[in-house]
C-alpha positions in Angstrom: 0.8 54.9 24.4 -0.4 51.7 26.0 -2.3 49.3 23.8 -4.9 47.5 25.8 -6.9 44.8 24.2 -10.0 43.4 25.7 -11.4 40.2 24.4 -15.0 40.4 23.5 -17.3 37.6 22.5 -18.7 34.4 23.9 -16.7 31.6 25.4 -17.0 28.0 24.2 -18.9 27.1 27.4 -21.4 29.9 26.9 -22.0 28.8 23.3 -22.5 25.1 24.4 -25.0 26.2 27.1 -27.1 28.1 24.5 -27.0 25.1 22.1 -28.2 22.8 24.9 -31.0 25.1 25.9 -32.2 25.3 22.2 -32.0 21.6 21.9 -34.1 21.1 25.0 -36.7 23.5 23.9 -36.9 21.7 20.5 -37.2 18.4 22.2 -40.2 19.6 24.3 -42.0 21.5 21.5 -41.3 19.1 18.6 -43.6 16.2 19.5 -46.5 18.6 20.2 -46.0 20.3 16.9 -45.9 17.0 15.0 -49.1 15.8 16.7 -50.9 19.0 15.6 -49.8 18.4 12.0 -51.2 14.8 12.1 -54.4 16.1 13.6 -54.8 18.7 10.8 -54.2 16.0 8.2 -56.9 13.7 9.7 -59.3 16.7 9.8 -58.7 17.4 6.2 -59.2 13.8 5.2 -62.5 13.7 7.0 -63.7 16.9 5.4 -62.6 15.8 1.9 -64.4 12.4 2.3 -67.6 14.1 3.5 -67.5 16.5 0.5 -67.0 13.6 -2.0 -69.7 11.6 -0.3 -72.2 14.6 -0.6 -71.3 15.0 -4.3 -71.9 11.2 -4.8 -75.4 11.6 -3.2 -76.2 14.4 -5.6 -75.0 12.2 -8.5 -77.3 9.4 -7.2 -80.3 11.8 -7.0 -79.8 12.7 -10.7 -78.9 9.2 -12.1 -80.7 6.9 -9.6 -77.5 5.1 -8.8 -73.9 5.7 -7.8 -71.1 5.8 -10.4 -69.9 2.3 -11.3 -66.4 1.2 -10.2 -65.2 1.8 -13.8 -66.7 5.3 -13.9 -65.1 6.1 -10.6 -65.0 9.5 -8.9 -64.0 11.2 -12.2 -67.8 11.1 -13.1 -68.3 13.7 -10.4 -66.3 16.2 -12.5 -67.1 15.3 -16.0 -69.9 13.1 -17.5 -69.0 9.4 -18.0 -69.1 8.1 -21.6 -72.0 5.8 -20.9 -74.6 5.1 -18.2 -75.4 8.6 -16.9 -78.0 10.1 -19.3 -79.3 12.4 -16.5 -75.9 13.7 -15.5 -76.4 17.2 -14.2 -72.9 18.1 -12.9 -70.2 18.8 -12.4 -70.8 17.8 -8.8 -67.3 18.9 -7.8 -65.1 21.5 -9.5 -62.1 19.1 -9.2 -61.3 16.0 -7.3 -59.4 16.6 -4.1 -56.2 14.8 -3.3 -55.4 13.5 0.2 -52.9 15.4 2.3 -50.1 13.2 0.9 -50.9 14.1 -2.7 -52.7 10.9 -3.7 -56.2 10.7 -5.3 -58.9 9.3 -3.0 -60.0 5.8 -3.7 -63.5 4.7 -4.7 -65.1 1.3 -4.2 -68.5 0.3 -5.5 -70.0 -1.7 -4.0 -68.6 -1.0 -0.6 -67.2 -3.7 1.7 -67.5 -2.0 5.1 -71.3 -1.7 5.3 -71.6 1.3 3.0 -73.2 1.4 -0.5 -70.0 3.0 -1.8 -66.7 3.8 -0.1 -64.3 6.7 -0.4 -60.9 6.2 1.2 -57.2 7.0 1.4 -54.5 4.6 2.5 -52.6 7.1 4.6 -49.0 8.2 4.4 -47.6 4.8 3.5 -50.0 4.1 0.7 -50.5 0.5 2.0 -53.6 -1.1 3.4 -53.7 -1.2 7.2 -51.5 0.6 9.6 -51.7 2.9 12.7 -51.4 6.6 13.2 -50.8 8.5 10.0 -50.4 5.2 8.1 -54.0 4.3 9.0 -56.6 3.8 6.3 -59.3 6.5 6.4 -62.6 6.0 4.7 -66.3 7.0 5.0 -66.8 4.0 7.2 -64.4 5.2 10.0 -64.4 9.0 10.1 -66.0 10.9 12.9 
């Protein structure tokens, strides 16, 4: 009886070619995918800010003014201890957080030409920046 063995499997060269092809595909697809993620985050920020801004307008209709800086956005969810006798909320079920898990900021009076400002400092949590580190507020959303 003759024992014939045939080697089955992939050679090292074939494996290397497959790895290189996968790496090239990842290099081409990766940047496109990351830009879509950033675009989705920016869209969510704009929607959140518009929702908060609308809730603030309803608060103002009931109370004849916006919440003070001390009362903050929390006054949209539960009545403030003082200064909102005609509170008719809640104006929001809960306060949204930005895509990076941080509460939106509130400034009264506004400093960018708005009566009040709703904003997020972006990924880095610092003022200023470009791209996903950009500060987003009701003064610069589309």
